[in-house]
N, C-alpha and C positions, 0 to 999 in steps of 0.2 A: 150346187155344191161339188156333188160324185164329180161332175164335168171336171171341173179344176181336178181334185182329186188325183183321174184319169189320166189328164194331162199331162200334172207332175210327175204321176208314177213313168209316164212314154217319155217322158225328157231324159229320167235322170234314166233308167233306160239305157236309149240311144244316143246318151252322151258318154256310158260306159261301155256302149261297145264302141263309140268311132273314137273313144283317148283312145280301150284301146288297141283299135289298126294304124293308128295314127303314129305311135306313140314305135312301133312291131316295122315302117318303117326305115331299110337300110339308107345309113348316116350320107351314103352316096346319093341314094336315087335322095331324099328326103332334100340334100344339095339342090340336086342337076331340077326337081320339080321349083322348086324356090326362087331354082335362077328363071326360073321360065316364067312362074308367074311372076317376079318381078319387071321381067320385058311389058307381060301383058298388059301391067296397067301404065307402066310408058310411055304406052301405045295407046291408052284411052283420052279421051277429049277431055276428059273431066282435070285428070291429070296436068295437059297441055296447059292448062288456064287455071290452074292453084300455085301462088307463088309460096302461103303459110299450107302445111300440109299436117297432120297430128297419128302418129302414128306407134308403131307397139316396139319393141324389143320381143322379138321371139322367146318364144315356155313354154315346154312339155310337148318341141318337136312341129310349134307352128309354123308356116312358113315365115323363113326369114323372109327382111324386107331390106337388111344391112346391104346388097348389093346398090337396090335401086339406090337405098340414102346417101349411100360413095357415091353411084355416079351421077344427080341430082344436087351435089353440092351447092347450086345458086339458090337453092330454094329452102326455106327456114323450115325447119323439123321442132314439130313436138312431139314428148311423151309426155304418157301421166304417172302421177303419181295417188296411189288411192288412200284417201287421208278417212277412218270413221267409215261412210257407207258413199261416197260423192270420187269424183276423179278431179284432179287439177293437174294441168297444162304448164308445160317451160319447154323452153327450148335451148336443145341440147344438139351438137356436134360434138365431132369427133376431136376438133381439135379446142373442143370444152377443159380450161382449167378446172373445174370442178367432179373431180369422181363420178360414177354412177356409184349409185349405192341399192342391198337389197331391200324392198321392199316388205311390207306387211304378207303376201301370198310365197316368197322367195324370186318376186320377181323383179328383173333392174329395173330402176328409178333413176330419174333425173335427182342431183339432187336441191334440197332445198332453194339454195339461193340460186339458180338459175334462174334467168326471166321466165318469168308467171306470161302466158298468152293467154288475151279473151277473146271469148268469141266472134268478136265483132275483129278481131283480122285472122284467122284462121277462113283456109279455103274448102279442103278437102278434109275428112277422117278418114284415116285406110283404118278399122274391124278389123281386130281378131275374131277368130269362133271357132266353138265347135264343129259347126256346118251351117249349111245355110241353106234355103229351098229356093226354087224357080221363082213362087211372089215376093223373095227378097227378104223374110227371116228367115230370122240368124236360131241357134244353137247356141249358148253362152256357156261359161262356168253355173250359171244359177245366182250368181249375187247380183244379176240387176243395171252393173253399175252403169254398162253403156244404156240401157234401156232407161234409165232416169236420165241421163245428162242426154239422151235423146227423146223424151218426153216437157224436158227443159225449152221455155219460149225461145230462149237465147239463143242455142243449140237446132233445133227443130231443124228452122230451113237449109240445113250446112249439108253439103252431099256429099255421100255417104257409100267407101265402100268394102262388100267384106269378103276377105283375103280366106278363105280355103284352100284344099286341096283336091280336087275330082269328085275319086271319092267320096269326098263329105259333100257337093253341092246334090241335092237330094230333089225332086218332085215336092215333096209337100214335107213342113213341121209340122207338130203338135202347136202351135197359138194360142197364146193367152193375150185377157185385154189389152194386159200394161206392154203386149210385146211394141215395140215398132219395127219396121223395116225400115231399111238402106235401098237405097239410087240404085245399086249395081251390087253383084256377086261380078270375083273375080276366083279365076284358076289358070292352073298352070295352061290350060288348055284356050279360058279364055276371058274373055269380062263380057256378059250380057247386061246391060239398062235391067230395070224391072217397069213396067207398065204404075202408074200412078191408081193408087187404093182409092175409086171413091168415098167421101168424108172422112179422108184421112190425113 
């Protein structure tokens, strides 16, 4: 139990420091880094093969994916709604007649009446993070939404790309038993595939 407590404390402190660093990025630099990250994703083979992609609306200066979403308007884009402790996914585009809403955490969400997306329809998930490491593990905000999603057998085999700025791509993160590794990680400097972890 002490190990879990140590890991939790490490994550809390690391999250605080990295969020502080991310929110200190000047708007012009954030925009430029986001644009470069979008170009890196667009060049990835995982992206080229995907028709229906789950993404997110930028929050607290996360990388902004809207340039990619607007550029690849021929794809189906899905966005999450936080309901209880789960994520529910809905198709949304800039031409939608249904307005975006503010969710429980102040994050933009699609309207509940937007078309629902089920796992079998999805080809790729772009996953927001506070940090990622070279093994494909991510540090989120602590709510466990994506770890629960990716541990669900219906979602577990979906390709995933974690999106962070280069300063938040670390050699190693503290890892707990419930943390789910990603398929790849993308920063403004490039995208790298994660080697498969035996037994995961």
